[in-house]
mmCIF file of the C-alpha atoms, coordinates in Angstrom:
data_MODEL
# 
_entry.id   MODEL 
# 
loop_
_atom_site.group_PDB 
_atom_site.id 
_atom_site.type_symbol 
_atom_site.label_atom_id 
_atom_site.label_alt_id 
_atom_site.label_comp_id 
_atom_site.label_asym_id 
_atom_site.label_entity_id 
_atom_site.label_seq_id 
_atom_site.pdbx_PDB_ins_code 
_atom_site.Cartn_x 
_atom_site.Cartn_y 
_atom_site.Cartn_z 
_atom_site.occupancy 
_atom_site.B_iso_or_equiv 
_atom_site.pdbx_formal_charge 
_atom_site.auth_seq_id 
_atom_site.auth_comp_id 
_atom_site.auth_asym_id 
_atom_site.auth_atom_id 
_atom_site.pdbx_PDB_model_num 
ATOM 1   C CA . THR A 1 1   ? 67.726 84.816 -20.004 1.00 0.00 ? 1   THR A CA 1 
ATOM 2   C CA . TRP A 1 2   ? 68.323 81.197 -19.105 1.00 0.00 ? 2   TRP A CA 1 
ATOM 3   C CA . LEU A 1 3   ? 67.512 81.426 -15.405 1.00 0.00 ? 3   LEU A CA 1 
ATOM 4   C CA . SER A 1 4   ? 64.873 84.138 -15.503 1.00 0.00 ? 4   SER A CA 1 
ATOM 5   C CA . GLY A 1 5   ? 62.509 83.574 -12.574 1.00 0.00 ? 5   GLY A CA 1 
ATOM 6   C CA . VAL A 1 6   ? 64.923 81.224 -10.765 1.00 0.00 ? 6   VAL A CA 1 
ATOM 7   C CA . LYS A 1 7   ? 65.832 82.258 -7.218  1.00 0.00 ? 7   LYS A CA 1 
ATOM 8   C CA . PHE A 1 8   ? 69.101 81.069 -5.711  1.00 0.00 ? 8   PHE A CA 1 
ATOM 9   C CA . ALA A 1 9   ? 71.344 81.242 -2.666  1.00 0.00 ? 9   ALA A CA 1 
ATOM 10  C CA . VAL A 1 10  ? 74.929 79.992 -2.417  1.00 0.00 ? 10  VAL A CA 1 
ATOM 11  C CA . PHE A 1 11  ? 76.849 78.868 0.666   1.00 0.00 ? 11  PHE A CA 1 
ATOM 12  C CA . GLY A 1 12  ? 80.464 77.849 0.102   1.00 0.00 ? 12  GLY A CA 1 
ATOM 13  C CA . LEU A 1 13  ? 82.544 75.529 2.262   1.00 0.00 ? 13  LEU A CA 1 
ATOM 14  C CA . GLY A 1 14  ? 86.302 75.654 2.343   1.00 0.00 ? 14  GLY A CA 1 
ATOM 15  C CA . ASP A 1 15  ? 89.546 76.119 4.202   1.00 0.00 ? 15  ASP A CA 1 
ATOM 16  C CA . SER A 1 16  ? 90.965 79.644 4.132   1.00 0.00 ? 16  SER A CA 1 
ATOM 17  C CA . THR A 1 17  ? 94.537 78.341 4.101   1.00 0.00 ? 17  THR A CA 1 
ATOM 18  C CA . TYR A 1 18  ? 93.991 77.248 0.484   1.00 0.00 ? 18  TYR A CA 1 
ATOM 19  C CA . ALA A 1 19  ? 94.694 79.788 -2.274  1.00 0.00 ? 19  ALA A CA 1 
ATOM 20  C CA . GLN A 1 20  ? 91.410 78.912 -4.005  1.00 0.00 ? 20  GLN A CA 1 
ATOM 21  C CA . PHE A 1 21  ? 89.275 79.329 -0.857  1.00 0.00 ? 21  PHE A CA 1 
ATOM 22  C CA . CYS A 1 22  ? 85.579 79.157 -1.846  1.00 0.00 ? 22  CYS A CA 1 
ATOM 23  C CA . VAL A 1 23  ? 86.377 80.075 -5.464  1.00 0.00 ? 23  VAL A CA 1 
ATOM 24  C CA . ALA A 1 24  ? 83.831 77.538 -6.751  1.00 0.00 ? 24  ALA A CA 1 
ATOM 25  C CA . ALA A 1 25  ? 81.052 79.049 -4.618  1.00 0.00 ? 25  ALA A CA 1 
ATOM 26  C CA . ALA A 1 26  ? 81.954 82.545 -5.821  1.00 0.00 ? 26  ALA A CA 1 
ATOM 27  C CA . GLY A 1 27  ? 81.976 81.331 -9.415  1.00 0.00 ? 27  GLY A CA 1 
ATOM 28  C CA . PHE A 1 28  ? 78.555 79.687 -9.092  1.00 0.00 ? 28  PHE A CA 1 
ATOM 29  C CA . ASP A 1 29  ? 77.146 82.764 -7.383  1.00 0.00 ? 29  ASP A CA 1 
ATOM 30  C CA . VAL A 1 30  ? 78.374 85.144 -10.088 1.00 0.00 ? 30  VAL A CA 1 
ATOM 31  C CA . ARG A 1 31  ? 77.406 82.883 -12.999 1.00 0.00 ? 31  ARG A CA 1 
ATOM 32  C CA . LEU A 1 32  ? 73.905 82.164 -11.708 1.00 0.00 ? 32  LEU A CA 1 
ATOM 33  C CA . GLY A 1 33  ? 73.394 85.928 -11.474 1.00 0.00 ? 33  GLY A CA 1 
ATOM 34  C CA . GLU A 1 34  ? 74.815 86.500 -14.963 1.00 0.00 ? 34  GLU A CA 1 
ATOM 35  C CA . LEU A 1 35  ? 72.370 83.941 -16.365 1.00 0.00 ? 35  LEU A CA 1 
ATOM 36  C CA . GLY A 1 36  ? 69.432 85.882 -14.947 1.00 0.00 ? 36  GLY A CA 1 
ATOM 37  C CA . GLY A 1 37  ? 68.914 84.147 -11.614 1.00 0.00 ? 37  GLY A CA 1 
ATOM 38  C CA . GLN A 1 38  ? 67.606 86.217 -8.721  1.00 0.00 ? 38  GLN A CA 1 
ATOM 39  C CA . ARG A 1 39  ? 70.014 86.177 -5.755  1.00 0.00 ? 39  ARG A CA 1 
ATOM 40  C CA . LEU A 1 40  ? 68.043 85.805 -2.513  1.00 0.00 ? 40  LEU A CA 1 
ATOM 41  C CA . LEU A 1 41  ? 70.908 86.928 -0.271  1.00 0.00 ? 41  LEU A CA 1 
ATOM 42  C CA . GLN A 1 42  ? 74.656 87.452 -0.216  1.00 0.00 ? 42  GLN A CA 1 
ATOM 43  C CA . ARG A 1 43  ? 76.812 84.361 -0.609  1.00 0.00 ? 43  ARG A CA 1 
ATOM 44  C CA . GLY A 1 44  ? 77.644 82.670 2.687   1.00 0.00 ? 44  GLY A CA 1 
ATOM 45  C CA . VAL A 1 45  ? 81.034 81.186 3.516   1.00 0.00 ? 45  VAL A CA 1 
ATOM 46  C CA . GLY A 1 46  ? 81.978 78.432 5.923   1.00 0.00 ? 46  GLY A CA 1 
ATOM 47  C CA . ASP A 1 47  ? 85.660 78.322 6.832   1.00 0.00 ? 47  ASP A CA 1 
ATOM 48  C CA . ASP A 1 48  ? 86.990 75.056 8.187   1.00 0.00 ? 48  ASP A CA 1 
ATOM 49  C CA . ARG A 1 49  ? 89.656 77.064 10.054  1.00 0.00 ? 49  ARG A CA 1 
ATOM 50  C CA . ASP A 1 50  ? 87.091 78.913 12.206  1.00 0.00 ? 50  ASP A CA 1 
ATOM 51  C CA . GLU A 1 51  ? 86.786 77.788 15.816  1.00 0.00 ? 51  GLU A CA 1 
ATOM 52  C CA . ASP A 1 52  ? 83.551 75.917 15.083  1.00 0.00 ? 52  ASP A CA 1 
ATOM 53  C CA . ARG A 1 53  ? 84.694 75.038 11.578  1.00 0.00 ? 53  ARG A CA 1 
ATOM 54  C CA . TYR A 1 54  ? 82.140 75.864 8.898   1.00 0.00 ? 54  TYR A CA 1 
ATOM 55  C CA . PHE A 1 55  ? 79.340 76.050 11.485  1.00 0.00 ? 55  PHE A CA 1 
ATOM 56  C CA . THR A 1 56  ? 80.510 79.572 12.423  1.00 0.00 ? 56  THR A CA 1 
ATOM 57  C CA . GLY A 1 57  ? 79.584 80.949 8.987   1.00 0.00 ? 57  GLY A CA 1 
ATOM 58  C CA . TRP A 1 58  ? 76.589 78.618 8.585   1.00 0.00 ? 58  TRP A CA 1 
ATOM 59  C CA . GLU A 1 59  ? 74.969 79.684 11.855  1.00 0.00 ? 59  GLU A CA 1 
ATOM 60  C CA . ALA A 1 60  ? 75.322 83.358 10.864  1.00 0.00 ? 60  ALA A CA 1 
ATOM 61  C CA . TRP A 1 61  ? 73.982 82.808 7.305   1.00 0.00 ? 61  TRP A CA 1 
ATOM 62  C CA . LEU A 1 62  ? 71.116 80.385 7.998   1.00 0.00 ? 62  LEU A CA 1 
ATOM 63  C CA . PRO A 1 63  ? 68.722 82.844 9.712   1.00 0.00 ? 63  PRO A CA 1 
ATOM 64  C CA . GLU A 1 64  ? 69.134 85.185 6.719   1.00 0.00 ? 64  GLU A CA 1 
ATOM 65  C CA . LEU A 1 65  ? 68.206 82.310 4.394   1.00 0.00 ? 65  LEU A CA 1 
ATOM 66  C CA . TRP A 1 66  ? 65.069 81.477 6.411   1.00 0.00 ? 66  TRP A CA 1 
ATOM 67  C CA . THR A 1 67  ? 64.044 85.144 6.273   1.00 0.00 ? 67  THR A CA 1 
ATOM 68  C CA . ALA A 1 68  ? 64.682 85.355 2.508   1.00 0.00 ? 68  ALA A CA 1 
ATOM 69  C CA . LEU A 1 69  ? 62.585 82.198 1.985   1.00 0.00 ? 69  LEU A CA 1 
ATOM 70  C CA . GLY A 1 70  ? 59.808 83.516 4.211   1.00 0.00 ? 70  GLY A CA 1 
ATOM 71  C CA . ALA A 1 71  ? 60.146 80.450 6.432   1.00 0.00 ? 71  ALA A CA 1 
ATOM 72  C CA . PRO A 1 72  ? 60.087 80.325 10.235  1.00 0.00 ? 72  PRO A CA 1 
ATOM 73  C CA . SER A 1 73  ? 63.602 80.475 11.673  1.00 0.00 ? 73  SER A CA 1 
ATOM 74  C CA . VAL A 1 74  ? 63.016 77.414 13.852  1.00 0.00 ? 74  VAL A CA 1 
ATOM 75  C CA . PRO A 1 75  ? 61.007 74.405 12.682  1.00 0.00 ? 75  PRO A CA 1 
ATOM 76  C CA . LEU A 1 76  ? 57.605 74.487 14.387  1.00 0.00 ? 76  LEU A CA 1 
ATOM 77  C CA . VAL A 1 77  ? 57.411 70.693 14.646  1.00 0.00 ? 77  VAL A CA 1 
ATOM 78  C CA . ARG A 1 78  ? 60.375 68.395 15.031  1.00 0.00 ? 78  ARG A CA 1 
ATOM 79  C CA . GLU A 1 79  ? 59.114 65.128 13.620  1.00 0.00 ? 79  GLU A CA 1 
ATOM 80  C CA . ILE A 1 80  ? 61.080 62.412 11.922  1.00 0.00 ? 80  ILE A CA 1 
ATOM 81  C CA . PRO A 1 81  ? 60.111 62.434 8.221   1.00 0.00 ? 81  PRO A CA 1 
ATOM 82  C CA . THR A 1 82  ? 58.766 59.343 6.485   1.00 0.00 ? 82  THR A CA 1 
ATOM 83  C CA . PRO A 1 83  ? 61.682 57.383 4.995   1.00 0.00 ? 83  PRO A CA 1 
ATOM 84  C CA . SER A 1 84  ? 62.224 57.662 1.243   1.00 0.00 ? 84  SER A CA 1 
ATOM 85  C CA . TYR A 1 85  ? 63.259 54.029 0.989   1.00 0.00 ? 85  TYR A CA 1 
ATOM 86  C CA . LYS A 1 86  ? 63.698 50.943 3.141   1.00 0.00 ? 86  LYS A CA 1 
ATOM 87  C CA . VAL A 1 87  ? 67.021 49.347 4.018   1.00 0.00 ? 87  VAL A CA 1 
ATOM 88  C CA . THR A 1 88  ? 67.182 45.664 4.837   1.00 0.00 ? 88  THR A CA 1 
ATOM 89  C CA . ALA A 1 89  ? 70.248 43.728 5.926   1.00 0.00 ? 89  ALA A CA 1 
ATOM 90  C CA . SER A 1 90  ? 71.216 40.718 3.839   1.00 0.00 ? 90  SER A CA 1 
ATOM 91  C CA . PRO A 1 91  ? 73.959 38.202 4.626   1.00 0.00 ? 91  PRO A CA 1 
ATOM 92  C CA . GLY A 1 92  ? 77.052 38.625 2.555   1.00 0.00 ? 92  GLY A CA 1 
ATOM 93  C CA . LYS A 1 93  ? 80.778 39.209 2.527   1.00 0.00 ? 93  LYS A CA 1 
ATOM 94  C CA . ALA A 1 94  ? 82.695 42.405 1.813   1.00 0.00 ? 94  ALA A CA 1 
ATOM 95  C CA . ASP A 1 95  ? 84.199 40.945 -1.378  1.00 0.00 ? 95  ASP A CA 1 
ATOM 96  C CA . SER A 1 96  ? 80.823 39.661 -2.642  1.00 0.00 ? 96  SER A CA 1 
ATOM 97  C CA . PRO A 1 97  ? 77.913 41.763 -1.319  1.00 0.00 ? 97  PRO A CA 1 
ATOM 98  C CA . PRO A 1 98  ? 74.355 40.450 -1.846  1.00 0.00 ? 98  PRO A CA 1 
ATOM 99  C CA . VAL A 1 99  ? 73.509 43.545 -3.927  1.00 0.00 ? 99  VAL A CA 1 
ATOM 100 C CA . PRO A 1 100 ? 76.119 45.198 -6.151  1.00 0.00 ? 100 PRO A CA 1 
ATOM 101 C CA . ASP A 1 101 ? 76.930 48.778 -5.139  1.00 0.00 ? 101 ASP A CA 1 
ATOM 102 C CA . ASP A 1 102 ? 76.052 49.933 -8.674  1.00 0.00 ? 102 ASP A CA 1 
ATOM 103 C CA . ASP A 1 103 ? 72.410 48.948 -8.051  1.00 0.00 ? 103 ASP A CA 1 
ATOM 104 C CA . ILE A 1 104 ? 71.988 51.273 -5.052  1.00 0.00 ? 104 ILE A CA 1 
ATOM 105 C CA . VAL A 1 105 ? 70.490 54.557 -6.281  1.00 0.00 ? 105 VAL A CA 1 
ATOM 106 C CA . PRO A 1 106 ? 68.195 56.575 -3.979  1.00 0.00 ? 106 PRO A CA 1 
ATOM 107 C CA . PRO A 1 107 ? 64.877 57.759 -5.430  1.00 0.00 ? 107 PRO A CA 1 
ATOM 108 C CA . GLY A 1 108 ? 65.270 60.925 -7.481  1.00 0.00 ? 108 GLY A CA 1 
ATOM 109 C CA . ALA A 1 109 ? 69.047 60.427 -7.847  1.00 0.00 ? 109 ALA A CA 1 
ATOM 110 C CA . ALA A 1 110 ? 71.052 59.638 -10.965 1.00 0.00 ? 110 ALA A CA 1 
ATOM 111 C CA . LYS A 1 111 ? 74.280 57.709 -11.399 1.00 0.00 ? 111 LYS A CA 1 
ATOM 112 C CA . LEU A 1 112 ? 77.310 59.748 -12.394 1.00 0.00 ? 112 LEU A CA 1 
ATOM 113 C CA . LYS A 1 113 ? 80.605 58.391 -13.662 1.00 0.00 ? 113 LYS A CA 1 
ATOM 114 C CA . LEU A 1 114 ? 83.465 59.310 -11.305 1.00 0.00 ? 114 LEU A CA 1 
ATOM 115 C CA . LEU A 1 115 ? 86.356 60.690 -13.362 1.00 0.00 ? 115 LEU A CA 1 
ATOM 116 C CA . THR A 1 116 ? 88.737 61.899 -10.621 1.00 0.00 ? 116 THR A CA 1 
ATOM 117 C CA . ASN A 1 117 ? 89.155 60.974 -6.953  1.00 0.00 ? 117 ASN A CA 1 
ATOM 118 C CA . LYS A 1 118 ? 92.249 62.832 -5.701  1.00 0.00 ? 118 LYS A CA 1 
ATOM 119 C CA . LEU A 1 119 ? 93.330 62.889 -2.050  1.00 0.00 ? 119 LEU A CA 1 
ATOM 120 C CA . LEU A 1 120 ? 94.184 66.486 -1.074  1.00 0.00 ? 120 LEU A CA 1 
ATOM 121 C CA . THR A 1 121 ? 95.285 65.908 2.512   1.00 0.00 ? 121 THR A CA 1 
ATOM 122 C CA . PRO A 1 122 ? 98.483 64.213 3.627   1.00 0.00 ? 122 PRO A CA 1 
ATOM 123 C CA . GLU A 1 123 ? 98.248 60.524 4.432   1.00 0.00 ? 123 GLU A CA 1 
ATOM 124 C CA . THR A 1 124 ? 99.385 60.903 8.038   1.00 0.00 ? 124 THR A CA 1 
ATOM 125 C CA . LYS A 1 125 ? 97.841 60.163 11.407  1.00 0.00 ? 125 LYS A CA 1 
ATOM 126 C CA . ASP A 1 126 ? 98.281 63.850 12.314  1.00 0.00 ? 126 ASP A CA 1 
ATOM 127 C CA . TYR A 1 127 ? 95.503 64.976 9.952   1.00 0.00 ? 127 TYR A CA 1 
ATOM 128 C CA . ASP A 1 128 ? 92.031 64.189 11.275  1.00 0.00 ? 128 ASP A CA 1 
ATOM 129 C CA . ARG A 1 129 ? 90.097 64.314 7.988   1.00 0.00 ? 129 ARG A CA 1 
ATOM 130 C CA . ASP A 1 130 ? 90.205 62.897 4.502   1.00 0.00 ? 130 ASP A CA 1 
ATOM 131 C CA . ILE A 1 131 ? 89.658 65.776 2.051   1.00 0.00 ? 131 ILE A CA 1 
ATOM 132 C CA . ARG A 1 132 ? 89.285 64.875 -1.598  1.00 0.00 ? 132 ARG A CA 1 
ATOM 133 C CA . HIS A 1 133 ? 88.707 66.460 -4.982  1.00 0.00 ? 133 HIS A CA 1 
ATOM 134 C CA . TYR A 1 134 ? 86.086 64.660 -7.064  1.00 0.00 ? 134 TYR A CA 1 
ATOM 135 C CA . GLU A 1 135 ? 85.189 65.177 -10.720 1.00 0.00 ? 135 GLU A CA 1 
ATOM 136 C CA . PHE A 1 136 ? 82.122 63.579 -12.296 1.00 0.00 ? 136 PHE A CA 1 
ATOM 137 C CA . GLU A 1 137 ? 80.958 63.162 -15.878 1.00 0.00 ? 137 GLU A CA 1 
ATOM 138 C CA . ILE A 1 138 ? 77.606 64.919 -16.190 1.00 0.00 ? 138 ILE A CA 1 
ATOM 139 C CA . LYS A 1 139 ? 75.600 64.316 -19.355 1.00 0.00 ? 139 LYS A CA 1 
# 
């Protein structure tokens, strides 16, 4: 099978007031299993409507993930990791930055063409977050 020997865990984020709550996470979880992947633990779910938002589900699921990975539940050393790249400030203006945005790609990342950027939340001051649906072209 395609994913034979691949271990996976899925944690979905969403808002339970939406009809399609965490459907993408469920779909990934099922499909990865169908393709032969080995599920490390049950799919976790973070609901933005919980009192602590998605942290409620995350805090319950994370210790199970550490156990499944055979890792300590709390990092033994809390050190700041070595930076992957260096950022330097250069003079410029918003309409003509010193480095084009298209040239900024972190190490190990790849550029993807953005196909859809749809605002899902109302454009009012009453809503505290900007929730969007993005679609990318992946080749």
